[in-house]
BALOBA-1460 file (C-alpha; in Angstrom, 3 decimals):
// residues 154
<rec num="1" residu="m" x="-8.918" y="20.997" z="18.382"/>
<rec num="2" residu="p" x="-11.289" y="23.995" z="18.354"/>
<rec num="3" residu="l" x="-14.165" y="21.723" z="17.326"/>
<rec num="4" residu="q" x="-12.898" y="19.025" z="19.981"/>
<rec num="5" residu="n" x="-13.236" y="22.047" z="22.573"/>
<rec num="6" residu="v" x="-16.916" y="22.681" z="21.488"/>
<rec num="7" residu="f" x="-18.052" y="19.196" z="21.947"/>
<rec num="8" residu="f" x="-15.796" y="18.359" z="24.945"/>
<rec num="9" residu="p" x="-15.325" y="21.684" z="26.811"/>
<rec num="10" residu="e" x="-14.500" y="19.931" z="30.201"/>
<rec num="11" residu="y" x="-11.801" y="17.669" z="28.668"/>
<rec num="12" residu="p" x="-8.518" y="18.336" z="30.653"/>
<rec num="13" residu="s" x="-6.179" y="17.087" z="27.993"/>
<rec num="14" residu="r" x="-4.362" y="19.149" z="25.201"/>
<rec num="15" residu="a" x="-4.104" y="16.109" z="23.045"/>
<rec num="16" residu="s" x="-6.243" y="15.658" z="20.089"/>
<rec num="17" residu="l" x="-9.079" y="12.773" z="20.191"/>
<rec num="18" residu="l" x="-8.760" y="12.754" z="16.389"/>
<rec num="19" residu="f" x="-5.036" y="12.888" z="15.387"/>
<rec num="20" residu="l" x="-4.993" y="12.248" z="11.668"/>
<rec num="21" residu="p" x="-1.168" y="12.593" z="11.459"/>
<rec num="22" residu="h" x="-0.756" y="9.239" z="13.064"/>
<rec num="23" residu="g" x="-2.288" y="7.855" z="9.958"/>
<rec num="24" residu="v" x="0.126" y="9.868" z="8.023"/>
<rec num="25" residu="r" x="3.036" y="8.421" z="9.912"/>
<rec num="26" residu="v" x="1.743" y="4.921" z="9.452"/>
<rec num="27" residu="l" x="1.396" y="5.207" z="5.727"/>
<rec num="28" residu="s" x="4.534" y="7.055" z="5.240"/>
<rec num="29" residu="a" x="6.423" y="4.384" z="7.098"/>
<rec num="30" residu="w" x="4.806" y="1.486" z="5.134"/>
<rec num="31" residu="l" x="5.532" y="3.252" z="1.704"/>
<rec num="32" residu="l" x="8.762" y="4.771" z="2.362"/>
<rec num="33" residu="g" x="10.355" y="2.523" z="5.244"/>
<rec num="34" residu="w" x="13.332" y="4.129" z="6.925"/>
<rec num="35" residu="r" x="13.257" y="7.157" z="4.439"/>
<rec num="36" residu="a" x="9.956" y="8.102" z="6.398"/>
<rec num="37" residu="i" x="12.099" y="9.409" z="9.192"/>
<rec num="38" residu="f" x="13.541" y="12.148" z="7.002"/>
<rec num="39" residu="a" x="10.156" y="12.776" z="5.235"/>
<rec num="40" residu="l" x="8.408" y="13.195" z="8.562"/>
<rec num="41" residu="f" x="11.052" y="15.058" z="10.590"/>
<rec num="42" residu="p" x="10.449" y="18.442" z="9.062"/>
<rec num="43" residu="g" x="6.714" y="18.525" z="9.710"/>
<rec num="44" residu="v" x="7.009" y="17.044" z="13.145"/>
<rec num="45" residu="f" x="9.683" y="19.553" z="14.180"/>
<rec num="46" residu="l" x="7.455" y="22.538" z="12.625"/>
<rec num="47" residu="v" x="4.464" y="21.502" z="14.589"/>
<rec num="48" residu="f" x="6.386" y="21.136" z="17.961"/>
<rec num="49" residu="a" x="7.820" y="24.595" z="17.333"/>
<rec num="50" residu="v" x="4.539" y="26.284" z="16.437"/>
<rec num="51" residu="l" x="2.961" y="25.106" z="19.522"/>
<rec num="52" residu="g" x="5.782" y="25.088" z="21.891"/>
<rec num="53" residu="g" x="8.026" y="27.908" z="20.743"/>
<rec num="54" residu="s" x="11.499" y="27.677" z="21.976"/>
<rec num="55" residu="d" x="10.547" y="24.834" z="24.068"/>
<rec num="56" residu="v" x="10.990" y="22.671" z="21.116"/>
<rec num="57" residu="f" x="14.603" y="22.388" z="22.005"/>
<rec num="58" residu="l" x="13.893" y="20.966" z="25.413"/>
<rec num="59" residu="p" x="15.200" y="17.442" z="25.860"/>
<rec num="60" residu="s" x="11.660" y="16.137" z="26.421"/>
<rec num="61" residu="r" x="10.267" y="17.723" z="23.308"/>
<rec num="62" residu="l" x="13.243" y="16.495" z="21.262"/>
<rec num="63" residu="m" x="12.697" y="13.082" z="22.557"/>
<rec num="64" residu="a" x="9.018" y="13.249" z="21.577"/>
<rec num="65" residu="i" x="9.942" y="14.275" z="18.273"/>
<rec num="66" residu="f" x="12.332" y="11.582" z="17.895"/>
<rec num="67" residu="i" x="9.665" y="9.059" z="19.111"/>
<rec num="68" residu="a" x="7.172" y="10.451" z="16.644"/>
<rec num="69" residu="v" x="9.328" y="9.920" z="13.555"/>
<rec num="70" residu="t" x="11.245" y="6.606" z="14.279"/>
<rec num="71" residu="t" x="8.604" y="4.446" z="16.282"/>
<rec num="72" residu="v" x="6.348" y="3.262" z="13.121"/>
<rec num="73" residu="p" x="9.282" y="2.485" z="10.745"/>
<rec num="74" residu="a" x="10.851" y="0.701" z="13.225"/>
<rec num="75" residu="v" x="7.866" y="-1.516" z="13.926"/>
<rec num="76" residu="f" x="7.590" y="-2.204" z="10.417"/>
<rec num="77" residu="y" x="11.184" y="-3.362" z="10.156"/>
<rec num="78" residu="l" x="10.781" y="-5.469" z="13.446"/>
<rec num="79" residu="f" x="7.925" y="-7.245" z="11.678"/>
<rec num="80" residu="k" x="9.811" y="-7.784" z="8.585"/>
<rec num="81" residu="w" x="12.733" y="-9.101" z="10.540"/>
<rec num="82" residu="a" x="10.267" y="-11.453" z="12.409"/>
<rec num="83" residu="g" x="9.172" y="-12.955" z="8.987"/>
<rec num="84" residu="w" x="6.204" y="-10.551" z="8.359"/>
<rec num="85" residu="d" x="7.156" y="-8.330" z="5.540"/>
<rec num="86" residu="l" x="4.333" y="-5.791" z="5.087"/>
<rec num="87" residu="f" x="5.774" y="-3.258" z="2.894"/>
<rec num="88" residu="p" x="4.283" y="-2.865" z="-0.368"/>
<rec num="89" residu="r" x="5.407" y="-4.757" z="-3.419"/>
<rec num="90" residu="p" x="4.144" y="-5.089" z="-6.952"/>
<rec num="91" residu="d" x="3.744" y="-8.882" z="-6.847"/>
<rec num="92" residu="r" x="1.098" y="-8.804" z="-4.087"/>
<rec num="93" residu="k" x="-1.987" y="-6.847" z="-2.899"/>
<rec num="94" residu="p" x="-1.644" y="-4.662" z="0.298"/>
<rec num="95" residu="c" x="-2.731" y="-6.016" z="3.463"/>
<rec num="96" residu="w" x="-4.697" y="-3.018" z="4.832"/>
<rec num="97" residu="l" x="-5.832" y="-4.764" z="7.937"/>
<rec num="98" residu="c" x="-2.233" y="-5.438" z="8.691"/>
<rec num="99" residu="v" x="-1.273" y="-1.902" z="8.050"/>
<rec num="100" residu="m" x="-4.069" y="-0.837" z="10.510"/>
<rec num="101" residu="g" x="-2.677" y="-3.480" z="13.118"/>
<rec num="102" residu="v" x="0.794" y="-2.120" z="13.042"/>
<rec num="103" residu="g" x="-0.844" y="1.505" z="13.378"/>
<rec num="104" residu="i" x="-2.426" y="0.277" z="16.363"/>
<rec num="105" residu="v" x="0.544" y="-1.363" z="17.846"/>
<rec num="106" residu="t" x="2.476" y="1.851" z="17.185"/>
<rec num="107" residu="s" x="-0.080" y="3.937" z="18.823"/>
<rec num="108" residu="f" x="0.334" y="2.164" z="22.040"/>
<rec num="109" residu="l" x="4.019" y="2.428" z="21.837"/>
<rec num="110" residu="v" x="3.982" y="6.097" z="20.618"/>
<rec num="111" residu="s" x="1.455" y="7.039" z="23.187"/>
<rec num="112" residu="g" x="3.471" y="5.337" z="26.125"/>
<rec num="113" residu="l" x="6.899" y="6.569" z="24.994"/>
<rec num="114" residu="t" x="5.678" y="10.113" z="24.407"/>
<rec num="115" residu="n" x="4.012" y="10.456" z="27.788"/>
<rec num="116" residu="l" x="7.182" y="8.864" z="29.314"/>
<rec num="117" residu="a" x="9.151" y="11.531" z="27.733"/>
<rec num="118" residu="f" x="6.775" y="14.379" z="28.898"/>
<rec num="119" residu="g" x="6.101" y="12.793" z="32.328"/>
<rec num="120" residu="s" x="2.400" y="13.223" z="31.753"/>
<rec num="121" residu="a" x="-0.364" y="11.838" z="33.606"/>
<rec num="122" residu="r" x="-2.255" y="8.486" z="32.633"/>
<rec num="123" residu="v" x="-5.272" y="10.673" z="31.220"/>
<rec num="124" residu="e" x="-2.865" y="11.995" z="28.593"/>
<rec num="125" residu="y" x="-1.916" y="8.503" z="27.614"/>
<rec num="126" residu="v" x="-5.367" y="7.514" z="26.865"/>
<rec num="127" residu="a" x="-6.026" y="10.697" z="24.983"/>
<rec num="128" residu="f" x="-2.987" y="10.044" z="22.700"/>
<rec num="129" residu="l" x="-3.980" y="6.456" z="22.250"/>
<rec num="130" residu="i" x="-7.636" y="7.424" z="21.240"/>
<rec num="131" residu="g" x="-6.502" y="10.224" z="19.116"/>
<rec num="132" residu="d" x="-3.927" y="7.984" z="17.217"/>
<rec num="133" residu="i" x="-6.153" y="5.037" z="16.538"/>
<rec num="134" residu="s" x="-9.146" y="7.245" z="15.605"/>
<rec num="135" residu="g" x="-7.045" y="9.420" z="13.399"/>
<rec num="136" residu="l" x="-5.584" y="6.312" z="11.643"/>
<rec num="137" residu="f" x="-8.999" y="4.587" z="11.237"/>
<rec num="138" residu="f" x="-10.801" y="7.917" z="9.848"/>
<rec num="139" residu="l" x="-7.723" y="8.689" z="7.625"/>
<rec num="140" residu="m" x="-7.782" y="5.025" z="6.147"/>
<rec num="141" residu="l" x="-11.632" y="5.127" z="5.832"/>
<rec num="142" residu="g" x="-11.491" y="8.501" z="4.008"/>
<rec num="143" residu="l" x="-8.628" y="7.264" z="1.595"/>
<rec num="144" residu="y" x="-10.830" y="4.025" z="1.062"/>
<rec num="145" residu="f" x="-13.670" y="5.908" z="-0.226"/>
<rec num="146" residu="a" x="-11.516" y="8.347" z="-2.028"/>
<rec num="147" residu="f" x="-9.919" y="5.483" z="-3.894"/>
<rec num="148" residu="r" x="-13.297" y="3.818" z="-4.639"/>
<rec num="149" residu="l" x="-14.641" y="7.127" z="-5.867"/>
<rec num="150" residu="a" x="-11.548" y="7.448" z="-8.100"/>
<rec num="151" residu="d" x="-12.017" y="3.913" z="-9.556"/>
<rec num="152" residu="r" x="-15.515" y="4.493" z="-10.487"/>
<rec num="153" residu="r" x="-14.696" y="7.643" z="-12.607"/>
<rec num="154" residu="h" x="-12.254" y="5.493" z="-14.600"/>
C-alpha cells in the first residue's frame, strides 16, 4: 500500500490494487479443497484484526472474513459438481488457465460480496476487483518463472 500511495496519491480507496493474497486463496483452495478454509482463516482473521483492531468482531467484518475464506473453495466445488473437476490429480497436468479462470470468477464474487457486507461504494468494488485479478496474475506469473528457474537448475 505505501508504494501504491506514492504512484496514486489521489486514489480514494483503501483497497490494494495488487492484492497477492487472492492468488494465495485460489492456489490454496485448488490444492487443499475445503481444508483451505481452515488453513486461510487464521491469516485472514489476523489481517482484519491488525487493520481494524477490535472492529474485527463487527458483523460486517466477520461476514467479510467468512466470504474471503469460503468463496474460492465453494466455486471449485461448484465446478466439480457441474462436471468440471479442476482439482489436482497425479494422472493429469494442471490446467493453469482454468485455475486463473476460477480466480477471476471468484474475484468478481468476493469483490461484490465483500462490498455488500461493508456497504461500500462502487469504486471500492472496482478497486477490490482490480487488486484481486492483478494479484492473482502476478503471483501466478512469479510462480511460473520461479518453477522454470528451478527446473533449469535440475
